[in-house]
N, C-alpha and C positions, 0 to 999 in steps of 0.2 A: 518561670512565671506565664511567659506567651503560650508555650505549647499546652499548659493548663488550662488557661482559659480557654484555647481554640476546641480543647476536649472537652470542657464544658461547654462551650457552646453548639457544637455537633449534639450531643446530649440531649439538648434542651430541643434542639430542631428536627432532631429526627423522627419523633412522632408525627410530626405535621407534613413532612415532607416525604414520608414514606408508607402513603396510603394504600398504595398497590392496586390490582384490579381486582372488582368484587367476585369476580369469578374463581380468583385463587382463593379462595376462603375454605372450600372445603378441601384442598391438600396445602395447608399452610407449612408443612415440614418439608415439602419438596420443594420449596420458593428459594429462589438464590438473589443476592445483591453483587452487583459491581460495580464498580467506577470507570465512566466510560471518559471523566471529565470536561468535555465541549460537547455541544449540538453536531450533530452529523451535517456535511455539507449538504450531502444529498443521499436520500435512500432507494434512487434510482438506478438499479444495476446497468444501465447504460451509461449511467455518469460519474460513477462512480470511480475518484482515483486515491482517496486516502484510506489508508490500513483501517482507520478503525469503520469508517464507512463499509467497507469490505465487509467486515466481520460481520458487521450489524446485518446487512442484507443477507449475507449465509445463515441466518436465524431465522431468515422469514422467506428465503427463496432456496429451490432445489434446481438444478440443471439438470442436462443429459448423465453429468457423472460427478460424484462427491469427493470428496478425500475422506478415506475409511478412518476407523479407530486405528488401523497400523498405519497411516500414513500415504497410504498409496491409492489411487483413484479405482472406485469402485461406482457401476452403475447405481445410478438415483431413478430420475424420468423416463431413463430409456430401460426398455424390459431386454432388451441383447440388439446385439450390431454385428452386422458384418461388413468387411472389409475387401474390397477388390485385389485382385492378383498384382496390380502395379502401387497400392499402399497409398491411392489417391482418392476413392470413394467408398464413403464409409454411408453404410444405410443401415438407421437406428429406427427400433420400434418401439413406443410408448407405452407405458404402464397406461392403468384407467385413475390417474390422478385427477384431482380438482384444486381448482383455486379455490383461496377460503370465500368467496361469493358463492361459492357451487357449483360455478362451469367449468366444464370439465380441461385440461390443460392437452392443447393439440398442437400439431406439428406448424401449423400454420402461424401459433402464437410465438413459435420458436423464428420462423422465418421472417415474423413482423417484427420481431425486437432487433434482431441481427440486420434485415435491410433498414430498417430506421434509425441505426447506430451508422450506415453505410452512408446516408443519404450525406451529400454535400453541405449541406445548410445545418445537419445537426449535430451539435455541440457535446462528442463523447470523446473525453482525452485519449483513451485505450483504443479507439477503434483500429487503432494499426493491429491490434492481435487479432483481428478478423480478418487481417489482408492475407492470410495464408489460405482463405477460399479461393478460388478460381473467379477471377475478375474482380474480386473485392477492392481492390485497390486503384485500378482503374475506376471502378463506379464512385468509391469516396473522391476522386479529384475530378469529379463530372464528365472525364473520358467517354463511360460508358452507362448504360443506362442501369437502373437495378435489376431489371428483368433478366439481365445474362450474367447474373452473380451466382456461383455455382451452388444454389438452394434449392432444392425442388420440394413437393408436398405432395406427395399422389393421391394420399388420403389424410384424415383426420389423425392418422397414427403411425405414419411414415416419414421420416426426416430423412431425405437423403443430403450429402455434403458432397462438394467433388471441390479438391484441392489441387492446386497448382502441382504441387510437388509431396514428395511422402515427409509426414513429420510425425519422427519420433514418439515425442511426449504430443500428440493430440488428444489423446483421453485427458490428460492432465491440464491442458489447457483448455478444455468443455468446463470443466469445474470452477472458472473464473467466472465471476458476474455479470463480466461482457457478452459472455455466450448464454446467460440465463434466458427465461423467457419473458415476455410481458403479454398480461391480459390485453390480446388488442381491440377487443368492444368496450372496454373501460377507457385504454389510454386513448382512443379515437375521441369520445366523450367528451371524459378530463384527463386535459394533459398533464394537471396536478396532483392524480389523485398518490404520489408515494410523497405527500408534504405532511399528512395526518394522521390518526390513526384508525378515526373511524373512514379514510376514504381508502386505507391500505389494500392491496390486494397481491395477497402473494401465495407462496406453495409450497413453502417450506416445512418445518418442525415446529416453527412458533408464531404466533399469529399477536400483531400490537394492539394492546386493550386501553392503552391510555399514553398521551402525549403530551407534557408540559412542557413545552418549548425551552430550551436552555435551563432546565432543572431535571427531568427526568421521562426517558420512556420506559413503560412495563409492556412487557410480551407474555403470553400466555402458549399453554399446549395446542397445538393446532390439530382438534380431534378430527380433522379432515385429511390429515396428512397422510400419504400411501404406505409409511413405516411408523404409522404413530406409536404403536406396539412399542418400539426400542424407545421412545422419548419416556424418560421417567422424571424429568424437571416437568413440573406444574407453572412455573413461570419465573421469570426473569427480570427483577427490577435495575434497570441501568441507571443511577443517577450522574450528575456532573458537576464534580464539585475539585479544587484544584488538590496537587497530591498531599499536600500537609494535611488539611482534612479529611483527604484519602485514607493516609497512615492511621488516624487519630480514631475513624471509624472502625478500620480495621483491628484495630488493637483492644477496641470495645466489642470485637464481635458483633460487629454490624454491616461488615461486607465479607462475603468469602472468598473474593479474588481483590487485589489490586496490585498495581504496576504493569508491564507492558502483557498483550500489545495493545491496550486500551490506554493507560496512563503509563504515568513516571513516577519510581519512587523518589523521595526527598534522597540527594545526594549525601546530606548530612548523617544520614539516617543508616547509609547502605553497611557502616563498619559492624554498628551495631546488630543487626540483621545478618548479618555473616557469621557473628560471634556466637550467634543465639541459634545459629543452624533455622534461621526461619526463612532466610533470602534462597530462592531459585532461579537456575539460569539455563538459559540453551543458546545456543553459537544459531545465528541466524543467516539467512544468505541476504544480508541488508549491508549498504554501504552509508557511512556519513559523507555527507560532501558539500563544495559551496560550487552552486551552478554562477557562472557567468555571461551577464548577457553581453555579448561580443560586438553587439553595435552600440553599445555607451560608449560615449567619446571617450571615457576615464578607462575602459577596458578592452579596446578594440586592438590592442597591441598584442602580438602573442608571447614576445618576449616580457612584457610585463605581468602578464600571466602565471605564467612560469615561474618569474620570481617570487610573486605571494604564494605559490606552490611551494618551492623550495625552501621558503622561510618560515613555513611551519614547524614547528618541533611537536608534532604527533605523540610521541613519548609523554610528554607534559600534558599533554590533554587527556589521555587514556591513564599514568598513571596517578594523576591529582585531581583530573574533574571527573570523570565520568566512571573509574576506577574499575571496569569492562569494557571488554571489546580489543582489537589488536592494531596498530598503526598501519596505516594504507598508503601505501604507492601505487594503487591499480584503483579503477573501478569494478573488477570482478574479485568476489572473496579467493580467498588461495583453495578455499576447500576443492572449489570447480576444476584447480588444476590446470589454469591456463596460462598463468607467467609462475616462473620456478625461480626468478630472479627480479628484483624491485626494479621500475621503471626510472626511478630517480629515486636521488638521495635526499632524506628527512632532515631536515634543521640544516642544509647546508647553505650557512649565511651569507659565504664569502661568495658563492657564486650569485645567489639572490641579488645583492647588493651592485654586482654587474653589471646583470642583466637590468634592474630595475633603475642604473645609472641612464645606461643605453636607451632604453623605453622612453623616459622622462625626456632626454635630450629628442629623440626622433619625434615624440609627442608635441613639443616645443609647449611641455608644464611645468609652471614656475612655482607652484605651491599645492602638489594635487592632494584633491580629498576625496574620499570615498566614503560610500554608506554600505553597512551590513545587513541585510533585511533577515527577519528570522520570526517564527512562532513564538507568543511571546510563552517561557515559562522558565522556572528554576534552573534547570539544566542547559538549555539553549540559550539563554541567558550567562551563564558560567562558559561555557564553551565561544560563544561569541568576545567575551572580555580577554581570555587568555589569547584568541586569535587579534584582536586588536591590540594587546598588550606587545605579542609579539612582534605583528607587523611595524609599530612603532620603534621598538627597540632596534630592527634592522633597517628600516628605512626611514626613520626620524618623519612618519608623518601622522596624520591622525586620522580615525577611522570611525565616522557615526555610526550608532548602533541605532536600529529601528525594529523593535519588537511590535509584533502585529497578532491581533486576534485572528486566528486560524483560518475564519470563511476570507477574512481581508487579505491574509495573504496569500491564497491561493488565487482570490481574485485579480490583484496584482503580477501572481507570477502568469496566468492565463493571458492576460494583456502585457507581459512582459518589460512592466514598470516596476525596473528593478535595477541596481546596479551590481551587485552584489548578495548571492541568497542562501542562506544555511539550510539545508534540508536532509533528506536522507532516502536511499530507494530501496524496497522489499523486492526482491523479484517476485514474479509471477506465476514461472516454473521454475523447476530447476535445471536450469540449461544456461551459459555464458549470455546468449542471445536476449535472453531476459533484458539483462543489464545494458548490452549494447546496440539493440534498435532502437533505445529509447533516443538515440543521437543521429537516426539514418538518415535525415531530414529537418530542414527548421520548420516543416508542416506537419511534423507529429506531435500531435497535442501533447505528449510529457516532456516534450524537447524543450521549449521557452528560452533557449537560449539564444535564438537566432545564427549558432552557426551551423553550417556545413559542409561536406567536402566530397568531390564526387568519388574520390579515390577510396575513401571512406564507404561511402554508398556501395560502389561497385563490388569489396571485399564482403561487405556481408550479403549481398546479392548473390556473388558465386558461393558462399558459405549457405546459401538455403538449398541450393539444388546441388550440392556436393555430397555424395554415399559414403564416401572415404571418412572415414572416422580423424585417420593421422591426419590427413590435407585440410578437412574441415577446421581441426582445431588450428591449423597453423596459419589457416583463412584467419581465423577469429584473434588469434594470438596477435598478428599483424594490424588487426582494426585495432585493438585497445594500444597498441603501443604508437598509432597514429592519432588517436584519440588525446592520450597523454601528450602528445607532442604536440599539439594543437591547445591545449587546454581549455576548451570551453567549459570543465567542469573538473573543481580540484578536491581530490578524494584526502577525506581526512583520517576516517576510521572504519573497519570494519565492525559491525554491530554484535551486542550479545543481548537478547533481551533478560531482565528478569522483574520475579514476580513474588508474591506471598498468596498463599493459599491455604484455605482453612483445611483442617487434617480431614473435615467428614464429606468432604466435597472430592470426589473419585472422577475418573475415566474421561478427564476434560483434552481432547485432543489439541494439541498446541505441536504445529509443524516450525520446520526450520527453513519455511516462508512466510511465517509470522500467523499463520491463521490459526484461529483460536474456532472449536465446535464445541458445542454443550449439548449435544444430540445425546451422545451417548452419555453424559454426564449424570451421576446420581449422588444422594447426600446416605453415606454409610451410617446404618444404623435408625433410619429415619424412614 
């Protein structure tokens, strides 16, 4: 009865919510609707951290490179690129691309965006990804002026980037929004340009044409896009509903895509969707984990953090809750081939109890109580409940569960206002360093654990300049081992994305990094 009421409600509400952009009415057959669940945290490419935000920005923006239909980086705004013999200097020549307000996209727009991100006072969680550029790290720390960062613009169509050392994945790195340009003239006049559809200025395949905050975002094909002939979808409507409503809308053929990477499939529906062969899955370079605020009085003990990790039965979570993924005893996915053996034993209750007892005695905690914070969703709540029950069973302690709205959650994380937090991390590029560099120092915007270790930092620094593949792998292996030894983050499982897709929707690019691209998509037979 409950499911039937939900479906009837959705069918009644649908005509009022899905009015769309007036400009899309000329091509109604090539419009698609997807569910993004929640309001984006930000659509400024310099500030984006959440995967949903990153994927929406990819609709609206282009960088020097873009992940192509075959999953490898191709030149986008860059017309061509030349690389110095020592592989540290890249010279890009730009295409004749335009912003959606008609301004040309210039090399200065790239330099402006990157240097703004590297300003010591600018809050950009992924700024560390720019620190491969010469002097960028020192500039972000305020030790050098931005004028000394290795970014030059000889003219409007030429961008020269100098790196500290060769980066084999640099062209892939450039496809991330942190490397996108920003219209400098607009940003200087209106720093809040990215918050509404009528002020948003992009350069990508789609342009916003409607934004009802916390309800829906509508985008249409960008007729000024440099590669507009490739784009066949006339418009995308992104609604914001919970997973049960989203599934009901998909079943009534009012959604073309539901599930990862924008939303989740209701756990109780997974089995039936598998039986009906509707559920699609893709393994991704992602790890679900629990971050630990090591400065919290109750969690500043390494023994206690390790006890928590050992007490968790990850197979129970994967088999009975998520029904997808693989138990994880490290933070780097196995497909990256960094660790050949588990870094600790899963569900080792006896060892966990011994460590916990020692930690409680050392901390002089008579009646320890902890809080596990997470973004409110059915899936997260069930995972948190299982962890809560397991820790209670092994340690006889109470763990409070604290579900939060996504925006509030990330605000709390940025302020380090938490004790334990259920989260996940998707690699930004296909290299183990994408997981490990998060914890390089406590000042990294995506760390949020207050943990740092000089030996760990040194190992990562050595790996960056190491040109021997085997030696580099050994350094990264030692880094992960050290991280797990200190346990500022407790790995749970390596993720698998699942989704359902309208049979008519073709050529959607979905990568193992969780990136989705509708630039090449079309509706078959329309």
